[in-house]
C-alpha positions in Angstrom: 2.5 19.9 58.3 3.1 20.3 62.1 5.2 17.4 62.4 7.4 18.5 59.5 7.8 21.9 61.0 8.8 20.3 64.2 11.2 17.8 62.5 12.8 20.8 60.8 13.0 22.9 63.9 14.5 19.8 65.7 17.1 19.2 63.0 18.0 22.9 62.7 18.4 23.0 66.6 20.7 19.9 66.5 22.9 21.4 63.7 23.2 24.7 65.8 24.2 22.7 68.9 26.7 20.7 66.9 28.2 23.9 65.4 28.5 25.8 68.4 29.7 23.1 70.7 32.8 23.3 72.7 35.9 22.9 70.8 39.7 22.9 71.5 41.2 26.4 70.9 43.7 28.8 72.2 42.4 31.5 74.4 44.0 35.1 74.6 47.3 34.5 76.2 47.9 36.0 79.5 50.3 39.1 79.9 53.6 37.3 79.4 55.8 37.7 82.3 59.4 39.0 82.1 62.4 38.7 84.6 61.3 41.6 86.6 57.7 40.5 86.8 58.8 37.1 88.0 61.1 38.4 90.5 64.1 36.6 89.1 67.2 37.1 91.3 70.1 38.9 89.5 72.8 37.0 91.2 73.6 33.9 88.9 74.2 31.7 92.0 70.6 32.5 93.3 68.8 31.3 90.1 69.1 27.5 90.8 67.7 27.9 94.3 64.9 30.1 92.9 63.7 27.4 90.4 64.1 24.7 92.9 61.7 26.6 95.3 59.3 27.0 92.3 59.4 23.2 91.5 59.2 22.1 95.1 56.0 24.2 95.6 54.3 22.1 92.9 54.8 19.1 95.1 54.9 16.1 92.9 57.4 16.6 90.1 59.3 13.4 89.2 63.1 13.0 89.7 64.8 14.2 86.5 62.0 16.3 85.4 62.3 19.6 87.1 63.4 22.8 85.5 67.1 23.2 85.6 70.1 25.3 84.6 73.3 23.6 83.3 76.1 26.3 83.6 78.9 26.4 81.0 81.2 26.9 83.9 79.7 25.3 87.0 82.6 26.5 89.1 81.9 30.2 88.1 78.3 30.6 87.1 78.0 33.7 84.8 76.2 34.9 81.8 77.3 33.7 78.3 77.1 35.2 75.0 74.5 32.5 73.9 72.1 30.6 76.1 70.4 27.3 74.9 66.8 26.9 76.0 65.1 23.5 75.5 61.5 22.8 75.2 60.5 19.2 75.6 57.6 17.5 73.8 54.1 16.4 74.8 54.2 13.8 77.6 58.0 13.8 77.9 60.5 15.7 80.2 63.9 17.3 79.8 65.5 13.9 79.5 63.7 13.4 76.2 66.8 14.0 73.8 69.4 14.3 76.4 72.4 14.8 76.3 71.9 16.6 72.9 71.0 20.1 74.3 74.0 19.6 76.8 76.3 18.8 73.8 75.0 21.7 71.9 75.4 24.1 74.7 79.0 22.7 75.4 79.8 23.2 71.6 78.8 26.8 71.8 80.3 27.7 75.2 76.7 28.4 76.3 74.5 28.2 79.4 71.5 25.9 79.1 68.0 26.1 80.5 65.8 23.0 80.6 62.3 24.1 81.3 59.1 21.8 82.4 56.0 22.3 80.6 53.0 22.6 83.0 51.3 19.3 83.7 54.5 17.3 82.8 56.8 15.2 84.9 53.9 14.8 87.3 51.2 12.0 88.0 49.1 11.6 84.7 46.1 13.4 86.0 48.1 16.7 85.9 48.4 16.5 82.1 44.6 17.3 81.9 44.8 20.2 84.3 46.5 22.7 82.0 45.8 24.8 78.9 47.9 26.0 76.0 48.2 29.4 77.7 49.9 27.5 80.7 52.5 26.4 78.2 52.9 29.8 76.6 53.5 31.1 80.1 56.1 28.5 80.4 57.9 29.7 77.5 57.6 33.3 78.8 59.4 32.1 82.0 62.1 30.3 80.0 62.8 33.6 78.2 63.0 35.5 81.4 65.4 33.0 82.9 67.5 33.2 79.7 67.6 36.9 80.1 69.8 36.3 83.2 71.9 33.5 81.4 72.9 35.1 78.3 72.5 37.5 75.5 71.2 35.6 72.6 68.9 32.5 72.8 69.2 29.3 70.8 65.7 28.0 71.1 65.6 24.1 70.9 62.2 22.1 70.9 61.1 18.6 70.1 57.7 17.7 68.8 55.2 19.9 70.6 58.1 21.7 72.1 59.1 22.7 68.7 55.6 23.8 67.9 55.9 26.2 70.9 59.4 27.3 69.8 57.6 28.4 66.5 55.1 30.3 68.3 57.8 32.0 70.4 59.6 33.0 67.1 56.5 35.1 66.1 56.4 37.0 69.2 57.9 40.6 68.7 59.1 40.8 72.4 61.5 37.8 71.9 62.1 37.9 68.2 65.3 40.0 68.3 66.7 37.9 71.1 66.6 34.6 68.9 69.9 33.5 67.6 68.6 30.3 66.2 65.6 27.9 66.1 66.4 24.1 66.3 63.4 22.1 65.7 63.3 18.3 66.1 60.3 16.3 64.7 58.0 19.4 65.0 54.6 18.7 65.7 52.6 20.6 63.1 50.0 17.8 62.9 50.0 14.2 64.2 50.5 11.2 62.0 47.0 10.0 62.7 44.3 12.1 60.6 41.8 11.2 63.1 43.4 13.7 65.4 41.8 16.5 63.5 38.5 15.5 65.0 39.7 17.0 68.1 39.4 20.4 66.7 35.7 19.9 65.7 32.9 21.0 67.8 32.2 18.6 70.7 35.9 17.2 70.0 36.3 16.3 73.5 33.1 14.0 73.5 34.4 12.6 70.3 37.6 11.8 71.8 36.1 10.0 74.8 34.1 7.8 72.4 37.1 7.0 70.1 40.0 6.9 72.7 38.2 6.2 76.0 38.7 8.3 79.2 42.3 7.4 79.2 45.2 7.2 76.8 47.9 4.4 77.7 50.8 3.5 75.6 53.7 1.1 76.0 57.1 2.8 76.7 60.1 1.4 74.7 62.2 0.8 77.7 62.5 1.4 81.5 64.1 4.9 81.1 61.2 6.1 78.7 58.8 4.7 81.3 60.6 6.8 84.0 60.8 10.1 82.2 57.6 10.0 80.1 54.0 10.1 81.0 52.5 6.9 79.6 49.1 7.0 81.1 47.0 10.2 81.3 43.4 11.5 80.7 42.7 11.4 77.1 41.3 15.0 77.3 44.8 16.0 77.8 45.4 15.9 74.0 42.9 18.7 73.4 45.3 21.5 74.2 48.1 19.9 72.2 45.7 19.7 69.2 44.6 23.4 69.8 48.3 24.5 69.9 49.0 22.7 66.5 46.0 24.6 64.9 47.1 27.8 66.4 50.7 27.5 65.0 49.2 26.6 61.7 47.5 30.1 61.5 50.5 32.0 62.6 52.3 34.3 60.1 55.3 31.9 59.9 56.6 34.0 56.9 57.3 36.8 59.3 59.8 34.6 61.1 63.3 35.3 60.1 65.2 33.5 62.6 67.9 31.0 61.2 66.2 27.7 61.6 67.6 24.0 61.5 65.1 21.3 61.4 65.6 17.6 61.7 62.8 15.1 60.8 62.3 11.6 59.6 60.0 10.7 56.6 59.0 7.6 58.6 57.9 9.5 61.8 55.0 7.4 63.4 54.0 10.2 65.7 53.7 13.6 63.7 53.1 14.1 60.0 56.4 14.9 58.4 54.8 16.6 55.3 53.1 19.1 57.8 56.3 19.9 59.4 58.1 20.4 55.9 55.1 22.6 54.8 55.3 24.9 57.8 59.3 25.0 57.4 58.7 26.2 53.8 56.6 29.0 55.0 59.4 30.4 57.2 60.7 33.7 56.1 64.4 32.8 57.3 67.0 33.5 54.7 69.2 30.8 56.4 67.4 27.6 57.1 68.2 24.0 56.4 66.3 20.5 56.9 68.2 17.3 57.9 66.6 14.2 57.1 67.3 11.5 59.7 67.2 7.9 58.2 69.0 6.1 61.2 67.2 7.0 64.5 67.3 4.1 66.9 63.7 5.1 67.9 61.4 2.6 66.7 58.8 5.3 66.2 61.4 7.4 64.2 60.2 10.3 66.1 62.7 11.0 68.9 65.8 11.4 66.9 68.6 11.8 69.4 69.3 11.2 73.1 70.5 8.3 75.3 67.2 7.0 76.0 65.8 6.4 72.5 68.5 7.2 69.9 72.0 7.3 71.2 73.7 6.7 68.0 72.6 9.9 66.4 73.4 12.4 69.2 76.8 13.3 68.5 76.4 13.8 64.8 73.3 15.9 65.0 75.0 18.0 67.9 77.9 18.8 65.6 75.5 19.8 62.9 73.6 22.0 65.1 76.6 23.7 66.4 77.9 24.3 62.9 74.6 25.8 61.9 74.4 28.1 64.7 77.9 29.3 64.3 77.7 29.9 60.7 74.4 31.7 61.2 75.9 34.4 63.6 75.9 37.9 62.5 79.1 39.1 61.1 81.0 41.8 62.9 
């Protein structure tokens, strides 16, 4: 009998350890900074140098990845009625779908702000040094910068950047400033169902067993190699999945911002059915989906931009501008 009791205790202990093991999750977000807290200059001409100094302090941001402002009128920087804010996807940078955000901003006569998510646009090891709350702080900073750039925010995001955009749309401090959401291939769950294992207890350990200590993937061309991080510690995937799970649990029904979403049924990166399910939950009275069948991207994930899908950029830009303008409140 003693050995049975010992075996039962051992099995119970193992089960408890498994259930209470570390797992990927979103902690309590920090107090989200605003323009005053960050010490943002009010002089429009001082905003660029302020951002440059912050990025220079990081020390190893790649060319073309730093946070930057594109003024509607470079000769006379000034706030515009609308401001476009772009949130890039996991392992990418602001070059991801460029010049789509530039074209949208130009069509709307708006200033444009490109952020850089923490850990991105740097050596691969930096990808594993950040948490979801770091990315949330980046979004807060983006809204603070946008406060100096314009009145109403058109928030664009691709893949995991679109996940962050949905999170932002649920925040009461920003909800009233949002003019529209523009979601491209939103990451509400990766295509590979095994990714869900990362959310289990000891998900990080499982990840090392299945993936190894590093994730390495082959870029489609030299420009993607230049502007994406193609080699990074596999544990960097944990906060990405934690964000996905967090957004799934948000009250998306309370989001009433006009929303435009582009997706491909053949996306090889995210699960399009998960994106559509989240879209259906949105409480927006005005929302539309665009099924993109002709992306030049072999993975059918990056649906515009000179690097991976140049042929679709102009059309999608026109559709986004038309949607945003038609969604503007009358009067």
